[in-house]
C-alpha positions, 0 to 999 in steps of 0.5 A: 742152621747157623754154625758159630765159628771159633778162630780167624779166616786165613785172610784175617791172619794174613791182614793182621800178619801184614798190619804187624809187619808194617808197623814194626818196620816203622818202629824200627825205622824210627828207632835207627833214625833216633839212634843216628841222631842221637849219635850225631848229637853226641859226636857234636857235643863231644867235639865242642866239649873237647875244642872249648875245654883245650886248656882243661885237656891240656892241664890233665895231659901234663898232670899225667905225663908218663916217662919210662926207659921204654920206646914210646915214653920218652919226653922230647920237648923243643921250642915249638913242640913237645911229645910225650905219653899221658894217661888218656881216658878210654871208653872202658874208663881207665887211663891208657898211656897215649903219645900226645903231641903239644906244638905251636902252628904259626899263623898270619894273625898269630900262633895257635897252641894245638894238641894232637894224638889223643883220638879226637884229631886237632884240639886247639888249646889257645891263641898266641903270638907268633914269638911264642915257645914252649919252655920247660922247668927242670932242676939244675944243680938243685935250682929251678931253670927254664930251658927250651929244649928238654928230652929225658927217659927218666924224670919229666920236667917240673912244669911246661910254660907256653908263650912269649914271656908275658904274663899271659903265658899258659903254665902246666905242671907235670906229674903228681906233686906231694 
């Protein structure tokens, strides 16, 4: 007489567990590979976006200059370098005061305007002549004048101009103006 069995034998259960573990490990490996690839693509796009939008970054940084009588919030400007704190968007979606440096880096065929200090390394903004300088528009006795040196703990300049005095100069307003 034949008896019907119910359930699985130990070997059948072990084969099922083995096959399931192989499928899960393959899926996990593919998931990790996909995540790594996606992260690499996002980093690459982020670098490309920052590098290709250097002028936009500089305009946004200039608009959020934060000057106050505290360490790290002094606006220091010379003819070749400008340091200040600006609001930089964080991953959480809010602006955080961050030290920023805009500098002119000379080269054999001309200079490069560069932003440093916003967590993205060195961001090239524009090519300029080696005669280029950074100037600051301030109010002196009620009249606007361009100066090549400006350090303050109270009032940022009205604008920052980068160039050699030609019509191709870059001009960025600082702070929100009403």
